[in-house]
C-alpha positions in Angstrom: 33.6 95.9 125.4 32.3 94.3 128.5 31.7 96.2 131.7 34.7 94.6 133.4 36.9 95.7 130.7 35.6 99.3 130.8 36.3 99.2 134.6 39.9 98.1 134.0 40.5 100.7 131.2 39.3 103.5 133.5 41.6 102.6 136.3 45.3 103.5 136.7 46.5 107.1 137.0 48.8 109.2 134.8 49.8 112.8 134.9 52.6 114.8 133.4 54.8 113.7 136.3 53.8 110.3 137.5 52.1 107.0 136.5 50.9 104.1 138.7 50.3 100.6 137.2 49.7 99.0 140.6 46.0 98.3 140.2 45.4 95.0 142.0 43.7 94.1 145.2 46.0 94.2 148.2 46.0 90.5 148.9 46.1 89.3 145.2 49.5 88.1 143.9 51.3 90.6 141.7 54.6 88.7 141.1 55.4 85.1 141.5 59.1 84.4 141.2 60.4 81.1 139.8 61.6 80.0 143.2 58.0 80.0 144.4 58.1 83.4 146.3 55.0 85.5 145.9 54.7 89.2 146.2 51.2 90.5 146.7 50.1 93.9 145.4 50.3 95.2 148.9 53.9 93.9 149.3 54.9 95.2 145.9 53.4 98.6 146.7 55.3 98.7 150.0 58.6 97.8 148.2 57.9 100.5 145.5 57.5 103.1 148.2 60.6 102.0 150.0 62.7 102.2 146.8 61.3 105.6 145.9 62.6 107.1 149.2 66.1 106.3 148.0 65.6 108.3 144.9 64.4 111.4 146.8 61.8 114.0 145.7 63.8 115.8 143.0 62.8 114.6 139.6 65.7 112.5 138.2 66.8 110.0 135.6 67.2 106.4 136.7 69.1 104.0 134.5 68.3 100.3 135.0 70.3 97.5 133.5 67.0 95.6 133.4 66.7 91.9 134.0 63.5 90.0 134.6 64.0 90.2 138.4 61.6 91.5 141.0 64.2 94.0 142.2 64.4 95.6 138.7 60.7 95.6 138.3 60.3 97.4 141.7 62.8 100.1 140.7 61.0 100.7 137.4 57.6 101.0 139.1 59.0 103.2 141.9 60.5 105.7 139.4 57.2 106.0 137.5 55.0 106.2 140.5 57.1 109.0 142.1 57.8 111.2 139.2 61.1 110.1 137.9 62.1 109.1 134.3 63.5 105.6 133.6 66.1 104.5 131.0 66.1 100.7 130.4 69.2 99.0 128.8 70.4 95.4 128.6 73.0 94.2 131.2 76.4 92.7 130.3 77.5 95.4 127.8 80.0 97.6 129.6 81.1 99.5 126.5 77.5 100.5 125.7 76.9 101.4 129.4 79.8 103.8 129.4 78.6 105.4 126.2 75.1 105.9 127.6 76.5 107.3 130.8 78.7 109.7 128.9 75.9 110.8 126.6 73.0 111.2 129.0 74.6 111.5 132.5 71.8 109.7 134.4 71.5 110.6 138.1 71.1 107.0 139.3 72.2 103.5 138.1 70.5 100.4 139.3 72.3 97.1 138.3 73.0 93.6 139.4 76.6 93.1 140.5 77.8 89.7 141.6 74.2 88.5 142.2 73.3 91.6 144.2 71.2 94.6 143.0 72.8 97.9 143.8 71.7 101.5 143.5 74.5 104.0 142.9 74.7 107.7 142.3 76.3 108.6 138.9 75.5 112.3 138.7 74.1 114.7 141.3 73.4 117.4 138.8 69.7 118.5 138.6 68.3 117.4 135.2 65.9 119.5 133.2 63.6 116.6 132.2 60.4 117.3 130.3 57.4 116.8 132.6 55.8 114.2 130.2 59.0 112.1 129.8 58.5 108.7 131.5 60.6 106.0 129.8 63.6 105.8 127.4 64.0 102.6 125.4 66.7 101.8 122.9 65.4 101.8 119.3 66.7 98.4 118.3 67.2 96.3 121.4 70.9 97.5 121.6 72.3 100.6 123.2 75.2 100.7 120.7 73.6 103.5 118.6 72.7 105.6 121.7 69.4 106.4 120.2 66.4 106.1 122.5 62.7 106.4 122.1 61.1 108.9 124.4 57.8 107.6 125.8 55.4 109.6 128.0 53.3 108.6 131.0 50.1 109.1 129.0 51.3 107.0 126.0 52.3 104.0 128.3 49.0 104.1 130.1 46.9 104.4 126.9 48.7 101.4 125.3 48.3 99.3 128.5 44.6 100.1 128.6 44.1 99.2 124.9 46.0 95.9 125.3 43.8 95.0 128.3 40.7 95.7 126.2 41.5 93.6 123.1 43.4 90.8 124.9 40.6 90.7 127.5 43.0 90.6 130.4 41.4 90.0 133.8 42.5 89.6 137.4 42.5 85.8 136.9 45.3 86.0 134.3 48.7 84.7 135.1 51.2 85.7 132.4 54.6 84.1 131.8 57.2 86.8 131.7 60.1 85.5 129.7 60.5 88.5 127.4 62.9 91.0 129.1 60.9 94.1 130.2 63.7 96.4 128.9 62.3 95.4 125.5 59.1 97.2 124.6 57.1 94.0 124.1 58.1 92.7 127.4 57.4 96.1 129.0 53.9 96.1 127.6 53.2 92.6 129.1 54.4 94.0 132.5 52.4 97.2 132.3 49.1 95.8 131.0 48.9 92.9 133.5 49.7 95.0 136.5 47.2 97.6 135.4 44.6 94.8 135.0 45.3 93.5 138.6 46.6 90.2 137.1 49.7 88.2 138.1 53.1 87.9 136.4 55.2 84.7 136.5 58.7 86.1 136.6 61.6 84.0 135.3 64.9 84.2 133.5 64.7 80.6 132.2 64.7 79.7 128.5 61.6 78.3 126.9 63.5 75.1 126.2 64.1 74.4 129.9 61.7 71.8 131.4 61.8 73.5 134.7 60.2 76.6 133.2 57.1 74.6 132.1 56.9 73.0 135.5 56.9 76.5 137.0 54.2 77.6 134.5 51.9 74.6 135.2 52.5 74.7 139.0 51.5 78.4 139.2 48.4 77.9 136.9 49.9 80.0 134.0 47.3 81.3 131.6 49.2 83.2 128.9 52.4 83.1 126.9 54.0 86.0 124.9 56.7 85.5 122.4 58.6 86.8 119.3 59.0 84.7 116.2 62.1 82.9 117.6 60.1 82.0 120.7 57.6 80.1 118.6 60.4 78.4 116.7 61.6 77.2 120.2 58.1 76.2 121.2 57.8 74.2 118.1 61.2 72.5 118.6 60.3 71.3 122.1 57.0 69.7 121.1 54.9 72.5 122.7 51.6 70.8 121.7 52.5 67.8 124.0 53.0 69.9 127.1 50.3 69.5 129.8 49.3 73.1 130.5 45.7 72.9 131.7 45.1 76.6 132.5 46.6 78.1 129.3 44.2 80.2 127.3 46.1 82.9 125.5 49.1 83.1 123.2 50.4 86.3 121.8 53.1 87.0 119.1 54.8 90.2 118.0 58.4 91.4 117.5 58.6 90.5 113.8 56.9 88.4 111.1 56.1 84.8 112.1 56.3 82.6 109.0 53.0 81.7 107.4 53.3 78.0 108.2 54.0 78.7 111.9 51.0 81.1 112.1 48.7 78.5 110.7 50.2 75.8 112.9 49.7 77.7 116.1 46.3 79.1 115.0 45.0 75.6 114.3 46.5 74.3 117.6 44.8 77.1 119.5 41.5 76.4 117.7 41.7 72.7 118.7 42.6 73.5 122.4 40.2 76.4 122.9 43.0 78.9 123.2 43.1 82.4 121.7 46.2 83.1 119.5 46.9 86.8 118.8 49.3 87.9 116.1 50.2 91.5 116.7 52.1 94.3 115.1 53.9 97.2 116.8 57.0 99.2 117.2 58.8 100.6 120.3 57.8 104.1 119.0 54.2 103.2 119.7 54.6 102.0 123.3 54.6 99.4 121.4 51.3 97.9 120.1 49.5 99.3 117.0 47.5 96.4 115.5 46.3 92.8 116.0 44.5 90.1 114.2 41.3 89.0 115.9 41.9 85.2 116.6 38.7 84.2 114.8 40.1 85.7 111.5 43.7 84.4 111.8 43.5 81.1 110.0 42.0 82.8 106.9 44.5 85.7 107.1 47.8 84.4 108.3 49.8 87.0 106.4 48.0 90.0 107.9 48.7 92.3 110.9 45.0 92.9 111.3 43.2 96.0 112.6 44.3 99.0 114.7 44.2 98.6 118.4 41.4 100.3 120.3 42.0 104.1 120.3 44.4 103.9 117.4 44.2 104.6 113.6 46.1 103.0 110.8 46.3 104.6 107.3 48.1 104.0 104.0 49.8 106.9 102.3 51.1 107.0 98.7 54.4 108.7 97.7 52.6 112.1 97.6 51.2 111.7 101.1 47.6 111.0 100.0 45.6 108.4 101.8 45.0 105.1 100.0 41.6 103.5 100.6 41.4 101.0 97.7 41.9 97.3 98.3 45.3 95.8 97.3 47.0 99.1 96.6 50.4 99.4 98.3 51.4 102.4 100.4 53.4 103.3 103.5 51.7 102.5 106.8 51.1 105.4 109.2 49.8 105.1 112.7 48.1 107.7 114.9 47.0 107.3 118.5 47.7 108.4 122.1 50.4 105.8 122.5 52.7 107.4 119.9 56.1 108.4 121.3 57.2 112.0 122.2 60.2 111.6 119.8 63.8 110.3 119.8 66.7 111.2 122.1 70.3 111.1 121.0 71.7 113.5 123.6 70.9 114.8 127.1 69.5 118.0 125.6 66.7 115.9 123.9 65.4 114.9 127.3 64.1 118.5 127.7 62.0 118.3 124.6 58.2 117.8 124.5 56.3 116.1 121.8 57.6 116.6 118.3 55.6 114.0 116.4 51.8 113.4 116.3 51.9 110.3 114.0 54.2 107.4 113.5 55.5 106.8 109.9 56.3 103.2 110.4 58.6 102.7 107.3 56.6 99.5 106.5 54.8 99.2 103.1 51.4 97.6 103.2 48.0 97.2 101.7 44.3 96.5 102.6 42.7 93.2 102.1 39.1 92.5 101.0 38.2 91.9 104.7 39.5 95.3 105.7 42.7 94.0 107.4 46.1 95.5 106.9 48.9 93.4 105.4 52.7 94.2 105.4 54.2 93.8 102.0 57.8 95.0 102.7 60.0 97.5 104.4 60.5 100.8 102.8 64.2 100.9 103.6 64.9 97.2 103.1 66.1 97.5 99.5 69.3 96.9 97.7 70.4 98.2 94.3 72.4 95.6 92.4 73.4 95.9 88.8 70.9 98.6 88.4 68.1 96.5 89.8 66.0 97.4 92.9 65.9 94.3 95.1 63.3 94.2 97.9 64.7 92.1 100.7 61.3 91.5 102.4 59.9 90.4 99.1 62.7 87.9 98.7 62.2 86.5 102.2 58.5 86.0 101.4 59.4 84.3 98.1 61.8 82.0 99.9 59.2 81.2 102.6 56.7 80.3 99.9 59.3 78.0 98.3 59.8 76.2 101.5 63.1 77.7 102.6 63.8 79.1 106.0 65.9 82.1 105.2 66.6 85.8 106.0 68.2 88.3 103.7 70.5 91.3 104.1 73.5 92.8 102.2 74.6 96.0 100.6 74.7 97.4 97.1 77.7 95.1 96.4 76.1 91.7 97.1 73.0 90.0 98.5 73.6 87.9 101.7 71.2 85.1 102.6 71.3 83.0 105.8 69.4 79.7 105.7 68.6 77.1 108.4 68.3 74.4 105.7 71.4 72.3 105.4 72.5 71.4 101.9 70.2 73.9 100.2 72.6 76.8 99.7 73.2 76.0 96.0 69.4 75.6 95.3 68.6 78.9 97.0 71.4 80.7 95.1 70.1 79.4 91.8 66.5 80.3 92.6 67.3 83.8 93.6 69.6 84.3 90.6 66.8 83.3 88.3 64.1 85.4 90.1 66.2 88.6 90.4 68.2 88.1 87.2 71.4 88.5 89.2 74.7 86.7 88.5 75.6 84.0 91.1 78.6 86.0 92.1 76.3 88.7 93.6 74.6 86.2 95.9 76.2 84.8 99.1 74.3 82.1 100.8 75.4 80.7 104.2 74.0 77.8 106.1 73.7 78.5 109.8 72.3 76.8 112.9 70.4 79.9 114.0 69.7 83.5 112.7 71.6 86.3 114.5 69.3 88.0 117.0 69.0 91.2 118.8 68.4 91.1 122.6 64.7 91.8 121.7 64.6 88.5 119.8 64.2 90.1 116.4 66.5 89.2 113.5 69.7 91.2 113.6 69.7 92.4 110.0 72.8 94.7 110.4 74.7 91.6 111.6 73.7 89.8 108.4 75.1 92.7 106.3 78.3 92.6 108.3 78.7 88.9 107.2 79.1 90.1 103.6 82.4 88.8 102.3 84.0 91.3 100.0 86.2 90.0 97.1 89.4 90.6 99.0 88.2 88.5 101.8 86.5 85.8 99.8 87.9 82.4 100.6 88.6 83.1 104.2 86.3 80.9 106.3 87.1 82.9 109.5 86.1 86.2 107.9 82.9 84.5 106.5 81.9 83.4 110.0 82.8 86.5 112.0 80.1 88.9 113.1 82.3 92.0 113.8 80.8 94.6 116.1 80.8 98.0 114.5 83.2 100.3 116.4 84.8 97.5 118.5 88.4 97.9 119.3 90.9 95.6 117.8 91.6 94.1 121.2 88.0 93.2 121.5 88.1 91.5 118.1 91.0 89.3 119.2 89.3 88.4 122.3 86.2 87.5 120.3 88.2 85.2 118.1 89.7 83.6 121.2 86.3 82.8 122.7 85.0 81.5 119.3 88.1 79.5 118.6 87.8 77.9 122.1 84.2 76.8 121.3 85.1 75.7 117.8 87.8 73.5 119.3 85.6 72.1 122.0 82.8 71.3 119.5 84.9 69.7 116.8 85.4 72.7 114.6 81.7 73.6 114.2 81.2 77.2 113.0 80.3 79.3 116.0 77.9 82.3 115.7 77.6 85.4 118.0 74.4 84.2 119.5 75.7 80.7 120.4 76.2 79.7 124.0 78.0 76.8 125.6 74.7 75.0 126.3 73.2 75.6 122.8 76.3 74.2 121.2 75.9 70.9 123.1 78.1 71.5 126.1 78.0 68.9 128.8 79.8 68.1 132.1 82.7 66.5 130.2 83.8 69.7 128.4 82.3 72.2 130.9 85.5 72.1 133.0 87.9 72.8 130.1 85.7 75.6 128.8 85.6 77.2 132.3 89.4 77.0 132.6 90.2 78.5 129.2 87.5 81.2 129.4 88.9 82.3 132.7 92.2 82.9 131.0 90.6 84.8 128.1 88.3 86.9 130.3 90.2 87.2 133.5 87.4 85.8 135.5 84.3 83.7 135.0 81.0 85.7 134.9 77.8 84.4 136.5 76.1 81.7 134.4 78.8 82.0 131.7 77.5 78.8 130.1 74.2 80.5 129.2 75.9 83.8 127.9 76.2 84.3 124.2 79.6 84.6 122.5 78.8 88.3 121.7 78.2 89.0 125.4 81.3 87.1 126.5 83.5 88.9 124.1 82.6 92.3 125.6 83.7 91.3 129.1 87.0 93.1 129.9 89.9 91.3 131.4 89.9 91.6 135.2 92.1 89.5 137.4 90.5 88.7 140.7 92.1 86.9 143.7 88.9 84.9 144.6 87.4 83.0 141.6 84.1 81.2 141.4 84.2 77.4 141.1 81.1 75.4 140.0 79.9 73.4 143.0 79.5 70.2 141.0 83.1 70.5 139.8 84.4 71.1 143.3 82.6 68.1 144.7 83.8 65.9 141.8 87.4 66.9 142.4 87.1 66.1 146.1 85.4 62.8 145.5 87.9 61.5 143.0 90.8 62.6 145.2 89.3 60.7 148.1 88.9 57.6 146.0 92.5 57.7 144.9 93.7 58.4 148.4 91.7 55.4 149.8 93.2 53.1 147.1 96.7 54.2 148.1 95.9 53.6 151.8 96.5 57.3 152.6 93.0 57.8 153.9 89.9 55.7 154.7 86.9 57.9 153.6 84.5 55.6 151.6 81.5 57.0 149.8 83.2 59.1 147.1 81.9 56.9 144.3 78.3 57.3 145.5 78.8 61.1 145.3 80.2 60.8 141.7 77.0 58.9 140.7 74.8 61.6 142.2 76.8 64.3 140.4 76.4 62.3 137.1 72.6 62.4 137.5 72.8 66.1 138.4 74.8 67.0 135.3 72.7 64.8 133.1 69.6 66.8 134.0 71.6 70.0 133.9 73.2 69.7 130.4 71.6 66.8 128.5 67.9 66.7 129.3 67.0 70.0 127.6 68.9 68.9 124.4 67.2 65.5 124.4 63.9 67.2 124.6 64.8 69.9 122.1 66.2 67.5 119.5 63.6 64.8 120.2 66.5 62.4 120.2 68.5 60.5 122.8 71.7 60.9 120.8 73.1 63.5 123.3 72.9 60.8 126.0 74.5 58.2 123.7 77.3 60.7 122.8 78.0 61.2 126.5 78.0 57.5 127.1 80.6 57.0 124.3 82.9 59.6 125.7 83.1 57.5 128.8 83.0 54.1 127.2 85.6 54.5 124.5 88.6 55.6 126.6 87.7 53.0 129.3 87.6 50.2 126.7 91.0 51.3 125.3 92.5 51.4 128.8 91.1 47.9 129.6 92.5 46.6 126.3 96.0 47.9 127.1 95.9 46.4 130.6 94.7 43.0 129.2 97.5 43.0 126.6 100.1 43.8 129.4 98.7 41.0 131.7 98.1 38.5 128.8 94.6 37.7 130.0 91.9 38.6 127.5 88.3 39.0 128.8 85.5 39.9 126.4 83.1 40.6 129.2 85.3 43.3 130.6 86.0 44.8 127.1 82.2 45.1 126.6 82.0 47.0 130.0 80.1 44.2 131.7 82.9 43.2 134.1 80.9 44.6 137.0 78.5 41.7 136.5 81.2 39.2 137.5 81.8 38.2 141.1 83.8 40.8 143.0 86.6 38.4 143.5 86.9 37.8 139.8 87.1 41.5 138.8 90.7 41.8 137.8 90.7 45.6 137.4 88.8 48.0 139.6 87.0 49.7 136.7 83.4 48.8 137.9 82.4 52.5 138.3 83.2 53.2 134.7 81.3 50.1 133.7 78.1 50.8 135.7 77.9 54.5 134.7 77.6 53.8 130.9 75.0 51.1 131.8 73.0 53.6 133.7 73.2 56.1 130.9 72.1 53.4 128.4 69.0 52.6 130.6 68.2 56.3 130.9 68.5 56.8 127.1 66.2 53.8 126.5 63.7 55.3 129.0 63.7 58.7 127.3 63.5 57.2 123.9 59.9 56.4 124.8 57.8 59.5 123.7 55.5 59.2 126.7 58.4 59.2 129.2 60.2 62.0 127.4 57.0 64.1 127.5 56.7 63.5 131.2 60.3 64.4 131.8 59.8 67.6 129.8 56.6 68.6 131.4 57.7 68.1 135.0 61.4 67.1 135.4 61.4 67.3 139.2 58.4 65.0 139.5 59.8 62.7 136.9 63.2 62.5 138.7 61.4 61.9 142.1 59.2 59.2 140.6 62.3 57.5 139.0 64.0 57.6 142.4 61.1 55.9 144.1 60.9 53.2 141.4 64.6 52.6 141.6 64.7 52.3 145.4 61.8 49.8 145.2 63.8 47.8 142.6 66.9 47.9 144.7 65.0 46.5 147.7 62.9 43.9 145.8 65.3 42.4 143.3 67.7 41.0 145.9 64.7 39.1 147.4 64.2 37.4 144.0 67.9 37.2 142.9 70.8 37.8 145.3 73.6 40.0 143.9 75.8 39.9 147.0 78.6 38.2 145.0 78.6 41.3 142.7 79.3 43.5 145.7 76.3 45.7 144.7 78.2 47.0 141.7 75.2 46.7 139.2 72.7 49.3 138.0 69.7 48.2 139.9 71.7 48.6 143.2 73.2 52.0 142.3 71.0 53.8 139.8 68.9 55.5 142.6 72.0 57.7 143.2 71.8 58.9 139.6 68.1 59.6 140.0 68.8 61.5 143.2 71.2 63.8 141.4 68.6 64.4 138.7 66.0 65.4 141.3 68.4 67.8 143.0 69.2 69.6 139.8 65.5 70.0 138.9 64.4 71.2 142.4 63.6 74.8 141.6 60.9 76.0 143.9 61.1 76.2 147.7 58.7 73.3 148.1 60.7 71.1 145.8 63.9 71.9 147.8 62.2 71.0 151.1 61.1 67.7 149.5 64.7 67.1 148.3 66.1 67.7 151.8 63.6 65.3 153.4 64.4 62.7 150.7 68.2 63.0 151.4 67.6 62.6 155.1 65.3 59.6 154.6 67.8 57.9 152.3 70.7 58.6 154.7 68.8 56.9 157.6 66.9 54.1 155.9 69.3 53.0 153.1 72.6 54.0 154.5 71.9 53.0 158.1 72.6 56.2 159.9 70.6 56.5 163.2 71.2 60.0 164.6 68.5 59.4 167.4 70.8 56.7 168.9 73.7 59.1 169.0 75.5 57.4 166.2 78.2 59.5 164.6 77.7 60.2 161.0 79.5 57.5 158.8 81.6 58.6 155.8 79.2 57.6 153.1 76.4 59.5 154.8 78.7 62.5 155.2 79.5 62.5 151.5 75.7 62.2 150.8 74.8 65.1 153.1 77.5 67.5 152.2 77.3 66.8 148.5 73.6 66.9 148.2 73.1 70.0 150.3 75.9 71.8 148.4 74.3 70.8 145.0 70.9 71.9 146.2 71.7 75.3 147.8 75.2 76.4 146.7 75.7 77.1 143.0 79.2 78.3 143.1 82.1 78.6 145.7 84.8 81.3 145.8 88.3 80.0 146.2 91.8 81.6 145.6 92.8 81.7 141.9 95.5 79.0 142.0 93.2 76.6 143.9 90.4 77.0 141.4 92.8 76.0 138.6 93.7 72.8 140.4 90.0 72.0 141.2 89.0 72.4 137.5 92.0 70.3 136.3 91.2 67.4 138.8 87.4 67.6 138.1 87.9 67.6 134.3 90.3 64.7 134.4 88.3 62.7 137.0 87.5 59.9 134.6 91.1 59.5 133.5 92.3 59.8 137.0 90.1 56.9 137.9 91.6 54.9 135.0 95.2 55.9 135.5 95.6 55.6 139.2 95.4 51.8 139.0 98.5 51.9 136.8 100.2 54.3 139.2 99.3 52.0 142.1 100.9 49.0 140.4 104.1 50.9 139.7 104.0 52.3 143.3 103.7 48.7 144.7 106.6 47.4 142.6 109.0 50.3 143.5 108.9 49.5 147.2 108.1 53.0 148.3 104.7 52.2 149.8 105.7 54.1 152.9 105.1 57.3 150.9 101.4 56.9 149.9 101.1 60.7 149.2 103.5 60.3 146.3 101.3 57.5 144.8 98.2 59.7 145.1 100.0 62.6 143.4 101.3 60.3 140.7 97.8 58.9 140.0 96.2 62.4 139.8 99.0 63.9 137.7 99.0 60.9 135.4 95.2 61.1 134.9 95.4 64.8 134.1 98.2 64.1 131.5 96.1 61.3 129.9 93.0 63.5 129.8 95.0 66.4 128.1 96.4 64.0 125.5 93.1 62.3 124.9 91.1 65.5 124.4 93.5 67.1 122.0 94.1 63.8 120.1 90.4 63.2 119.6 89.7 66.8 118.5 92.6 66.6 116.1 91.2 63.5 114.5 87.6 64.9 114.4 88.8 68.2 112.9 90.7 66.4 110.1 87.8 64.2 109.4 85.5 67.2 109.2 87.9 68.9 106.8 88.0 65.9 104.5 84.3 65.6 104.4 83.9 69.3 103.5 86.8 69.5 101.0 84.8 68.5 97.9 82.2 71.2 98.4 84.7 74.1 99.0 
């Protein structure tokens, strides 16, 4: 161990009643938040002291509903530094919170409420906490069992020092903090890096979001930590193509990473000069116990390696005798200063001291020839079927070797297998039947899009067992899909089914799992509005970032009717813009510029919903699908109008009518013609791997560059070929608005937002002709631009009275159909001779569009659902 590492491992302080991890130099950055804000060690220390004064001097228990937010990190550090104990649980589970409060009666609760962190008193009773008790963590990533691991100040410090040693963490390290620190792996990342005086890059973004990788690169990130599912996501987004010049360390724990993935990332690390650590641990060990030295990983991809510095791993046989021979299986036992004090299932347990000196892991393993440890199975992961003892871990390893991506669960009545491989269920069932000598009726194989996960990222094996279909339920697709939560009330189940049925309806009957989200299922701006409206009816109100919340989280939200409801800013602006357009066409108002804003919102929503899916799937089909959802109803509407007028025009039916002279455009559908053309151009651009990689690596810079190029084309092309007769209704004259919306959505940091504001001001003056220095009043198109862009940039949601929010969502969701239908309404209005009442025409256009939208959405879903049933019928 180098001198610098000895220095780090000697620093930090722990006693029976306090622990400080704040070990960096005063001016060095401790936390960098994704908006670009930096907290130095001096500032973080000051905030920790300020928070501790709120807790007082009496030793107490602080419960934190922990998110990766600087406020929550501050509260955690303040409690440890000043002698309090901390209980960390996930947010968004009100039933679990109530159960924890009732069981342990914490003194304080710190949680995020409506975007604000609040500290509240729960119990003023003095607690008799054991002097060594520092942190309480749930045993399985969920508080449902109300069983917590008791960790001491000394065990946390010992593990952090050990991790600093073998990972060689220095003050130059900048670690990406995507794992929640309420999870022991995420907590170890937090503790070890602060103790080493390093920097944490704090974010709540997903690994699939391009903005996260821009943040990581911009802040010179050096290390990434992940569970197996994290590496599956990294693989799916083309991680090897990302430009991350400062990256030097990858770590993996939280479950077994498949052999092929270990080899893939180990070889990639070898090629790039990175260090890739595969590690082993449990929450009960604070949490690290073993790691594979990177230089040995390629030759030993199935191993967990050697014990961490200061720890000891042993294998014991059934009689408790140590096994020293190579290749002989035994139960893995760990000893070290980082072992937990014990478990807590009641408030009385918080008074107890240490009641265990070693950790019996429950994992079966053996030694290899090189002296490394290897996990062979889980002692408790067995079924007994037809008198046969079935090892589930052994089956998973067998399926992995056979090339199947699968996990196993079940009970003594049947084996349940989930696989990600479509069309392979029959083959897997036959293979397992032959290997285990089981009848096919004892094996239930389901094809899924993703494995159920705990909040920690590990596979949720109890959920797999709950998917078991008993003979009385067999043949019920709904029961086969449902992941019932143990102990949930029947009302919660009905609510769960409502959320799922909504998503299944929106996404053409696709099976929906508990871990699915609106975004992961392929949601976009076109079905965002309907989802928001119906969810509000189901839940009573829309929670923050509902589109990123899992079905399991949504189903636990209790109904609560609020007077003021949140409305998505983009939806509000879209409803205002389409209303202004219709109002202008009926001569009720003269407020031009609404179409410009609609194009900006289109670019904003493209980057918001579709870009990540294009990158993840490595395909532009999400963009093509969105294009078709606009083009098909527009073409049908044009065909109906042409039949009624008796004038057939192929150019218009192919949505190229905007390329005709303005005077020859019979119907005013040019906006719904130019938007699909823009989407087609963007899809073609992202189909090029080099462009797609750039958009993934730095979406803001890509959008900014696209904006500059498009502005240049808008200015240059008319010099070569004049398009005045087209009334500027063509992509090269309007696509810069789409790029502007893209750039606004991807502006995450403070610097990017400042750039965006400057760009909007420059475009308003240079392109739209506003001269504020000459005292010129702001024209309508510029007003739309300013209000819309600033709102999209700085205001995520707006609160409005409940009935108003319903109207906004209806108008926003139906905006495309309102654009189509209001022309028909205007023709009828002109023929009836009631032109003196333009407000009636506007109302008719909007109501007609909403009705057409409602009929179209339900009609298309009915057709798609029946087609899906016909395709699946032969295999049922």
